[in-house]
BALOBA-1460 file (C-alpha; in Angstrom, 3 decimals):
// residues 273
<rec num="1" residu="x" x="-11.593" y="22.995" z="-8.217"/>
<rec num="2" residu="x" x="-13.523" y="19.618" z="-8.692"/>
<rec num="3" residu="x" x="-14.964" y="18.607" z="-5.162"/>
<rec num="4" residu="x" x="-15.899" y="14.687" z="-3.720"/>
<rec num="5" residu="x" x="-17.688" y="13.061" z="-1.710"/>
<rec num="6" residu="x" x="-17.401" y="9.419" z="-2.979"/>
<rec num="7" residu="x" x="-13.920" y="7.522" z="-3.438"/>
<rec num="8" residu="x" x="-13.859" y="4.241" z="-6.161"/>
<rec num="9" residu="x" x="-14.001" y="1.015" z="-3.733"/>
<rec num="10" residu="x" x="-11.839" y="-1.123" z="-5.501"/>
<rec num="11" residu="x" x="-10.058" y="-1.763" z="-8.836"/>
<rec num="12" residu="x" x="-9.681" y="-4.673" z="-10.730"/>
<rec num="13" residu="x" x="-7.032" y="-5.552" z="-12.738"/>
<rec num="14" residu="x" x="-6.699" y="-8.609" z="-15.153"/>
<rec num="15" residu="x" x="-3.890" y="-11.153" z="-13.858"/>
<rec num="16" residu="x" x="-0.344" y="-9.941" z="-15.809"/>
<rec num="17" residu="x" x="0.286" y="-12.371" z="-18.541"/>
<rec num="18" residu="x" x="3.167" y="-11.010" z="-19.393"/>
<rec num="19" residu="x" x="5.475" y="-10.737" z="-16.511"/>
<rec num="20" residu="x" x="5.734" y="-10.151" z="-12.468"/>
<rec num="21" residu="x" x="3.246" y="-8.368" z="-9.910"/>
<rec num="22" residu="x" x="5.642" y="-6.756" z="-7.388"/>
<rec num="23" residu="x" x="3.639" y="-5.287" z="-4.215"/>
<rec num="24" residu="x" x="5.706" y="-2.723" z="-2.799"/>
<rec num="25" residu="x" x="5.247" y="-0.818" z="0.498"/>
<rec num="26" residu="x" x="4.599" y="3.076" z="1.524"/>
<rec num="27" residu="x" x="7.051" y="4.949" z="0.150"/>
<rec num="28" residu="x" x="6.645" y="8.494" z="1.526"/>
<rec num="29" residu="x" x="8.968" y="10.493" z="-1.102"/>
<rec num="30" residu="x" x="11.411" y="8.293" z="-2.173"/>
<rec num="31" residu="x" x="11.211" y="7.049" z="-6.185"/>
<rec num="32" residu="x" x="14.924" y="6.975" z="-6.258"/>
<rec num="33" residu="x" x="15.021" y="4.231" z="-3.312"/>
<rec num="34" residu="x" x="12.303" y="2.668" z="-4.994"/>
<rec num="35" residu="x" x="13.987" y="2.424" z="-9.164"/>
<rec num="36" residu="x" x="17.146" y="1.224" z="-7.333"/>
<rec num="37" residu="x" x="15.599" y="-2.037" z="-5.848"/>
<rec num="38" residu="x" x="13.674" y="-1.737" z="-9.389"/>
<rec num="39" residu="x" x="16.401" y="-1.979" z="-10.501"/>
<rec num="40" residu="x" x="18.280" y="-4.427" z="-8.473"/>
<rec num="41" residu="x" x="15.069" y="-6.679" z="-9.662"/>
<rec num="42" residu="x" x="15.954" y="-6.214" z="-13.179"/>
<rec num="43" residu="x" x="12.196" y="-4.622" z="-13.687"/>
<rec num="44" residu="x" x="10.940" y="-4.766" z="-16.678"/>
<rec num="45" residu="x" x="7.961" y="-1.938" z="-17.543"/>
<rec num="46" residu="x" x="7.107" y="-3.692" z="-21.120"/>
<rec num="47" residu="x" x="6.128" y="-6.517" z="-18.920"/>
<rec num="48" residu="x" x="5.996" y="-5.791" z="-15.187"/>
<rec num="49" residu="x" x="3.878" y="-4.102" z="-12.795"/>
<rec num="50" residu="x" x="4.270" y="-2.209" z="-9.907"/>
<rec num="51" residu="x" x="1.088" y="-2.311" z="-7.253"/>
<rec num="52" residu="x" x="1.615" y="0.273" z="-4.172"/>
<rec num="53" residu="x" x="-0.357" y="0.697" z="-0.805"/>
<rec num="54" residu="x" x="-0.350" y="4.363" z="-0.924"/>
<rec num="55" residu="x" x="1.669" y="6.892" z="0.783"/>
<rec num="56" residu="x" x="3.677" y="8.001" z="-2.245"/>
<rec num="57" residu="x" x="4.327" y="11.714" z="-0.293"/>
<rec num="58" residu="x" x="5.532" y="13.680" z="2.358"/>
<rec num="59" residu="x" x="8.292" y="13.322" z="5.164"/>
<rec num="60" residu="x" x="11.341" y="12.311" z="1.824"/>
<rec num="61" residu="x" x="12.533" y="14.636" z="-0.445"/>
<rec num="62" residu="x" x="10.501" y="13.219" z="-3.922"/>
<rec num="63" residu="x" x="7.836" y="13.819" z="-2.924"/>
<rec num="64" residu="x" x="6.553" y="15.111" z="-6.357"/>
<rec num="65" residu="x" x="8.464" y="12.809" z="-8.226"/>
<rec num="66" residu="x" x="7.126" y="9.974" z="-6.319"/>
<rec num="67" residu="x" x="3.198" y="10.795" z="-6.584"/>
<rec num="68" residu="x" x="3.574" y="11.193" z="-10.682"/>
<rec num="69" residu="x" x="4.264" y="7.592" z="-10.452"/>
<rec num="70" residu="x" x="0.607" y="7.233" z="-10.842"/>
<rec num="71" residu="x" x="0.443" y="8.413" z="-14.351"/>
<rec num="72" residu="x" x="2.870" y="5.962" z="-15.282"/>
<rec num="73" residu="x" x="1.024" y="2.410" z="-17.007"/>
<rec num="74" residu="x" x="2.940" y="-0.051" z="-15.266"/>
<rec num="75" residu="x" x="2.357" y="1.701" z="-11.667"/>
<rec num="76" residu="x" x="-1.112" y="1.360" z="-9.712"/>
<rec num="77" residu="x" x="-1.672" y="2.738" z="-6.621"/>
<rec num="78" residu="x" x="-4.573" y="2.871" z="-4.214"/>
<rec num="79" residu="x" x="-5.142" y="5.685" z="-1.945"/>
<rec num="80" residu="x" x="-3.209" y="6.321" z="1.534"/>
<rec num="81" residu="x" x="-3.805" y="8.782" z="3.953"/>
<rec num="82" residu="x" x="-1.312" y="10.566" z="3.014"/>
<rec num="83" residu="x" x="-3.074" y="11.684" z="-0.229"/>
<rec num="84" residu="x" x="-6.150" y="12.272" z="1.267"/>
<rec num="85" residu="x" x="-4.869" y="14.255" z="3.663"/>
<rec num="86" residu="x" x="-3.166" y="16.416" z="0.536"/>
<rec num="87" residu="x" x="-6.473" y="15.834" z="-1.718"/>
<rec num="88" residu="x" x="-8.244" y="17.618" z="1.760"/>
<rec num="89" residu="x" x="-5.417" y="20.544" z="1.615"/>
<rec num="90" residu="x" x="-6.146" y="21.376" z="-2.083"/>
<rec num="91" residu="x" x="-10.481" y="21.745" z="-1.254"/>
<rec num="92" residu="x" x="-10.874" y="18.447" z="-2.697"/>
<rec num="93" residu="x" x="-12.705" y="17.452" z="0.332"/>
<rec num="94" residu="x" x="-13.512" y="19.023" z="4.410"/>
<rec num="95" residu="x" x="-12.117" y="15.637" z="5.929"/>
<rec num="96" residu="x" x="-13.134" y="14.965" z="9.651"/>
<rec num="97" residu="x" x="-9.387" y="13.155" z="10.614"/>
<rec num="98" residu="x" x="-7.096" y="15.790" z="8.560"/>
<rec num="99" residu="x" x="-5.880" y="19.448" z="9.671"/>
<rec num="100" residu="x" x="-6.426" y="21.849" z="6.400"/>
<rec num="101" residu="x" x="-3.539" y="24.257" z="8.424"/>
<rec num="102" residu="x" x="-1.424" y="21.548" z="9.745"/>
<rec num="103" residu="x" x="-0.978" y="19.805" z="6.207"/>
<rec num="104" residu="x" x="1.802" y="22.302" z="4.708"/>
<rec num="105" residu="x" x="3.390" y="22.236" z="8.542"/>
<rec num="106" residu="x" x="4.404" y="19.011" z="9.095"/>
<rec num="107" residu="x" x="4.884" y="15.528" z="6.964"/>
<rec num="108" residu="x" x="3.423" y="18.353" z="4.144"/>
<rec num="109" residu="x" x="6.291" y="20.771" z="3.691"/>
<rec num="110" residu="x" x="6.362" y="19.975" z="0.279"/>
<rec num="111" residu="x" x="3.597" y="21.221" z="-1.140"/>
<rec num="112" residu="x" x="3.847" y="25.239" z="-0.922"/>
<rec num="113" residu="x" x="7.125" y="24.534" z="-2.910"/>
<rec num="114" residu="x" x="5.419" y="22.391" z="-5.627"/>
<rec num="115" residu="x" x="1.925" y="24.543" z="-6.230"/>
<rec num="116" residu="x" x="4.835" y="27.518" z="-6.735"/>
<rec num="117" residu="x" x="6.819" y="26.253" z="-9.261"/>
<rec num="118" residu="x" x="4.602" y="23.081" z="-10.781"/>
<rec num="119" residu="x" x="1.894" y="24.137" z="-10.059"/>
<rec num="120" residu="x" x="-0.395" y="22.652" z="-13.561"/>
<rec num="121" residu="x" x="1.330" y="18.741" z="-12.538"/>
<rec num="122" residu="x" x="0.665" y="19.157" z="-8.924"/>
<rec num="123" residu="x" x="-3.319" y="19.851" z="-9.964"/>
<rec num="124" residu="x" x="-3.682" y="17.497" z="-12.573"/>
<rec num="125" residu="x" x="-1.893" y="14.859" z="-10.482"/>
<rec num="126" residu="x" x="-4.514" y="16.048" z="-7.625"/>
<rec num="127" residu="x" x="-7.605" y="15.035" z="-9.958"/>
<rec num="128" residu="x" x="-5.664" y="11.173" z="-10.768"/>
<rec num="129" residu="x" x="-5.463" y="10.350" z="-7.559"/>
<rec num="130" residu="x" x="-8.732" y="11.608" z="-6.624"/>
<rec num="131" residu="x" x="-9.946" y="8.650" z="-9.325"/>
<rec num="132" residu="x" x="-7.733" y="6.117" z="-7.727"/>
<rec num="133" residu="x" x="-9.296" y="3.388" z="-5.471"/>
<rec num="134" residu="x" x="-9.767" y="2.360" z="-1.700"/>
<rec num="135" residu="x" x="-8.779" y="-1.281" z="-2.329"/>
<rec num="136" residu="x" x="-6.930" y="-2.939" z="-5.845"/>
<rec num="137" residu="x" x="-7.482" y="-6.505" z="-6.391"/>
<rec num="138" residu="x" x="-5.203" y="-8.484" z="-8.856"/>
<rec num="139" residu="x" x="-7.736" y="-11.376" z="-10.537"/>
<rec num="140" residu="x" x="-4.465" y="-13.668" z="-10.873"/>
<rec num="141" residu="x" x="-3.919" y="-17.798" z="-10.311"/>
<rec num="142" residu="x" x="-3.961" y="-16.802" z="-7.085"/>
<rec num="143" residu="x" x="-5.921" y="-13.910" z="-6.016"/>
<rec num="144" residu="x" x="-4.682" y="-11.125" z="-3.876"/>
<rec num="145" residu="x" x="-5.802" y="-7.056" z="-3.073"/>
<rec num="146" residu="x" x="-3.817" y="-4.033" z="-2.367"/>
<rec num="147" residu="x" x="-4.724" y="-2.134" z="0.262"/>
<rec num="148" residu="x" x="-3.822" y="1.141" z="2.845"/>
<rec num="149" residu="x" x="-4.970" y="0.720" z="6.111"/>
<rec num="150" residu="x" x="-6.969" y="-2.803" z="6.579"/>
<rec num="151" residu="x" x="-10.643" y="-3.379" z="5.150"/>
<rec num="152" residu="x" x="-12.337" y="-3.627" z="8.342"/>
<rec num="153" residu="x" x="-14.207" y="0.346" z="8.055"/>
<rec num="154" residu="x" x="-15.593" y="-1.416" z="4.304"/>
<rec num="155" residu="x" x="-16.082" y="-4.801" z="5.574"/>
<rec num="156" residu="x" x="-13.899" y="-7.316" z="5.343"/>
<rec num="157" residu="x" x="-15.601" y="-9.559" z="3.674"/>
<rec num="158" residu="x" x="-14.010" y="-11.039" z="-0.119"/>
<rec num="159" residu="x" x="-17.225" y="-10.874" z="-2.158"/>
<rec num="160" residu="x" x="-18.432" y="-7.928" z="-0.435"/>
<rec num="161" residu="x" x="-15.080" y="-5.597" z="-1.940"/>
<rec num="162" residu="x" x="-16.732" y="-4.928" z="-5.322"/>
<rec num="163" residu="x" x="-20.448" y="-4.906" z="-4.078"/>
<rec num="164" residu="x" x="-20.235" y="-0.825" z="-3.825"/>
<rec num="165" residu="x" x="-18.789" y="0.933" z="-6.039"/>
<rec num="166" residu="x" x="-18.058" y="3.782" z="-4.499"/>
<rec num="167" residu="x" x="-17.925" y="4.572" z="-0.271"/>
<rec num="168" residu="x" x="-18.562" y="8.145" z="1.477"/>
<rec num="169" residu="x" x="-14.532" y="9.891" z="1.121"/>
<rec num="170" residu="x" x="-15.299" y="10.201" z="5.234"/>
<rec num="171" residu="x" x="-15.575" y="6.297" z="4.768"/>
<rec num="172" residu="x" x="-12.037" y="6.171" z="3.107"/>
<rec num="173" residu="x" x="-10.594" y="8.017" z="5.833"/>
<rec num="174" residu="x" x="-11.800" y="5.253" z="7.853"/>
<rec num="175" residu="x" x="-10.597" y="3.116" z="5.847"/>
<rec num="176" residu="x" x="-7.128" y="4.225" z="5.253"/>
<rec num="177" residu="x" x="-5.746" y="4.661" z="8.736"/>
<rec num="178" residu="x" x="-7.488" y="1.583" z="10.140"/>
<rec num="179" residu="x" x="-4.691" y="-0.573" z="11.851"/>
<rec num="180" residu="x" x="-7.348" y="-3.740" z="13.881"/>
<rec num="181" residu="x" x="-5.715" y="-6.638" z="12.065"/>
<rec num="182" residu="x" x="-2.044" y="-5.451" z="12.168"/>
<rec num="183" residu="x" x="-3.201" y="-4.751" z="16.881"/>
<rec num="184" residu="x" x="-4.217" y="-8.399" z="16.399"/>
<rec num="185" residu="x" x="-1.388" y="-9.950" z="14.509"/>
<rec num="186" residu="x" x="1.141" y="-8.495" z="17.135"/>
<rec num="187" residu="x" x="-0.832" y="-10.086" z="19.882"/>
<rec num="188" residu="x" x="0.019" y="-13.761" z="18.228"/>
<rec num="189" residu="x" x="2.377" y="-15.971" z="18.328"/>
<rec num="190" residu="x" x="4.925" y="-15.221" z="15.615"/>
<rec num="191" residu="x" x="6.651" y="-17.528" z="14.243"/>
<rec num="192" residu="x" x="9.935" y="-15.836" z="12.300"/>
<rec num="193" residu="x" x="11.106" y="-17.090" z="8.950"/>
<rec num="194" residu="x" x="13.045" y="-15.991" z="5.800"/>
<rec num="195" residu="x" x="11.499" y="-15.637" z="2.543"/>
<rec num="196" residu="x" x="14.842" y="-14.193" z="0.208"/>
<rec num="197" residu="x" x="16.297" y="-11.559" z="1.893"/>
<rec num="198" residu="x" x="13.204" y="-10.617" z="4.220"/>
<rec num="199" residu="x" x="12.830" y="-11.170" z="7.513"/>
<rec num="200" residu="x" x="8.874" y="-12.519" z="7.548"/>
<rec num="201" residu="x" x="6.200" y="-12.845" z="10.909"/>
<rec num="202" residu="x" x="3.837" y="-15.338" z="10.241"/>
<rec num="203" residu="x" x="1.436" y="-15.521" z="12.765"/>
<rec num="204" residu="x" x="-0.538" y="-19.152" z="13.715"/>
<rec num="205" residu="x" x="-3.378" y="-17.522" z="10.860"/>
<rec num="206" residu="x" x="-1.360" y="-16.924" z="8.077"/>
<rec num="207" residu="x" x="-4.172" y="-17.499" z="5.673"/>
<rec num="208" residu="x" x="-7.662" y="-16.645" z="5.327"/>
<rec num="209" residu="x" x="-10.697" y="-17.253" z="3.245"/>
<rec num="210" residu="x" x="-9.806" y="-13.374" z="2.491"/>
<rec num="211" residu="x" x="-7.294" y="-13.083" z="-0.668"/>
<rec num="212" residu="x" x="-4.077" y="-12.598" z="0.302"/>
<rec num="213" residu="x" x="-4.073" y="-8.827" z="1.412"/>
<rec num="214" residu="x" x="-0.979" y="-6.471" z="1.213"/>
<rec num="215" residu="x" x="-0.890" y="-3.459" z="3.728"/>
<rec num="216" residu="x" x="0.998" y="-0.530" z="4.287"/>
<rec num="217" residu="x" x="0.481" y="1.859" z="6.725"/>
<rec num="218" residu="x" x="1.648" y="0.233" z="9.512"/>
<rec num="219" residu="x" x="5.655" y="0.411" z="10.268"/>
<rec num="220" residu="x" x="6.945" y="-3.321" z="10.818"/>
<rec num="221" residu="x" x="10.000" y="-4.323" z="12.114"/>
<rec num="222" residu="x" x="9.308" y="-7.713" z="10.103"/>
<rec num="223" residu="x" x="7.081" y="-8.308" z="7.110"/>
<rec num="224" residu="x" x="4.336" y="-9.742" z="9.608"/>
<rec num="225" residu="x" x="1.466" y="-12.017" z="8.255"/>
<rec num="226" residu="x" x="-1.436" y="-12.555" z="9.770"/>
<rec num="227" residu="x" x="-5.240" y="-13.920" z="8.562"/>
<rec num="228" residu="x" x="-4.310" y="-12.916" z="4.428"/>
<rec num="229" residu="x" x="-2.993" y="-9.383" z="5.547"/>
<rec num="230" residu="x" x="0.727" y="-8.561" z="4.866"/>
<rec num="231" residu="x" x="2.362" y="-5.848" z="5.905"/>
<rec num="232" residu="x" x="5.182" y="-4.450" z="3.810"/>
<rec num="233" residu="x" x="5.379" y="-1.141" z="5.716"/>
<rec num="234" residu="x" x="8.771" y="-1.464" z="7.379"/>
<rec num="235" residu="x" x="9.900" y="2.320" z="7.366"/>
<rec num="236" residu="x" x="11.546" y="3.476" z="4.168"/>
<rec num="237" residu="x" x="14.812" y="5.343" z="4.388"/>
<rec num="238" residu="x" x="15.081" y="4.624" z="8.127"/>
<rec num="239" residu="x" x="18.011" y="2.649" z="9.478"/>
<rec num="240" residu="x" x="18.439" y="-1.124" z="9.408"/>
<rec num="241" residu="x" x="19.908" y="-2.994" z="12.111"/>
<rec num="242" residu="x" x="23.729" y="-2.819" z="10.649"/>
<rec num="243" residu="x" x="22.969" y="0.846" z="10.165"/>
<rec num="244" residu="x" x="22.132" y="0.916" z="6.227"/>
<rec num="245" residu="x" x="19.171" y="2.605" z="4.365"/>
<rec num="246" residu="x" x="16.034" y="0.756" z="4.330"/>
<rec num="247" residu="x" x="14.911" y="0.410" z="1.190"/>
<rec num="248" residu="x" x="11.096" y="0.283" z="0.632"/>
<rec num="249" residu="x" x="9.858" y="-3.362" z="0.744"/>
<rec num="250" residu="x" x="9.244" y="-5.253" z="-2.336"/>
<rec num="251" residu="x" x="7.969" y="-8.796" z="-2.783"/>
<rec num="252" residu="x" x="7.244" y="-10.262" z="-6.272"/>
<rec num="253" residu="x" x="3.564" y="-11.508" z="-5.300"/>
<rec num="254" residu="x" x="3.373" y="-15.122" z="-6.973"/>
<rec num="255" residu="x" x="6.427" y="-16.160" z="-4.889"/>
<rec num="256" residu="x" x="5.354" y="-14.577" z="-2.003"/>
<rec num="257" residu="x" x="2.255" y="-16.081" z="-2.362"/>
<rec num="258" residu="x" x="3.420" y="-19.811" z="-2.769"/>
<rec num="259" residu="x" x="5.876" y="-19.510" z="-0.464"/>
<rec num="260" residu="x" x="3.384" y="-18.612" z="1.866"/>
<rec num="261" residu="x" x="0.476" y="-21.455" z="1.389"/>
<rec num="262" residu="x" x="3.552" y="-24.135" z="2.100"/>
<rec num="263" residu="x" x="3.984" y="-22.331" z="5.612"/>
<rec num="264" residu="x" x="0.318" y="-22.422" z="6.077"/>
<rec num="265" residu="x" x="0.480" y="-26.534" z="5.146"/>
<rec num="266" residu="x" x="3.261" y="-26.852" z="7.417"/>
<rec num="267" residu="x" x="1.981" y="-25.250" z="10.221"/>
<rec num="268" residu="x" x="-1.654" y="-26.844" z="9.934"/>
<rec num="269" residu="x" x="0.130" y="-30.032" z="9.739"/>
<rec num="270" residu="x" x="2.038" y="-29.476" z="12.247"/>
<rec num="271" residu="x" x="-0.989" y="-28.451" z="14.483"/>
<rec num="272" residu="x" x="-2.636" y="-31.290" z="13.955"/>
<rec num="273" residu="x" x="0.692" y="-33.807" z="14.517"/>
């Protein structure tokens, strides 16, 4: 077993000149629900990309199949705290946060059956997991980041994101579980808006010097935006107000970014008036 002590800090992806970049919230073992949503959005794997905020596994019925998405050329993911808990359980490192003993009796109850039936696949995916970054930065016309928690433990300034090639795995544990900015957002005066089928809450400062940064980890009833953070974990498979099963949240970045900059400009004009 390969032991790890450091995690890749940031992976840079080039502008997608051929198609769309779709950012998806926490999946937690619900690959089929993602595939249904991608079909609805007419996803084209030859042109489009899916960028995941992490937490692919646990809770849902398809953890191993969902984790296997990391082998698809169109799918790009950051490490979530659940992936790090899996790596800890498989003895890739010794976490100060995650319990190796409790993992298979809690959200990770799928893992022992997967190891019995698909041992080679689990090991291959685990080694691939260990190479995933904490942050993805996309060099788009409107550049953006994808993270799981938030950047506070890594330093939140954009120019410092790629200053170190790797970070200590224990700092990765802290970053993947950080909820600093969502706490600030929920204390602010949020404005309820609509973006396509999504309910969005926007703080008085929706954008900042940081590139737009999509985050998961913190379940929110509405897509929530504050200081360039866009929180999109809306509890896949939970029930909506109408009692319907909730699909994972998927946002098409460019459309959302242009809409949000328009909202930000309008809010700035209103404050100035």
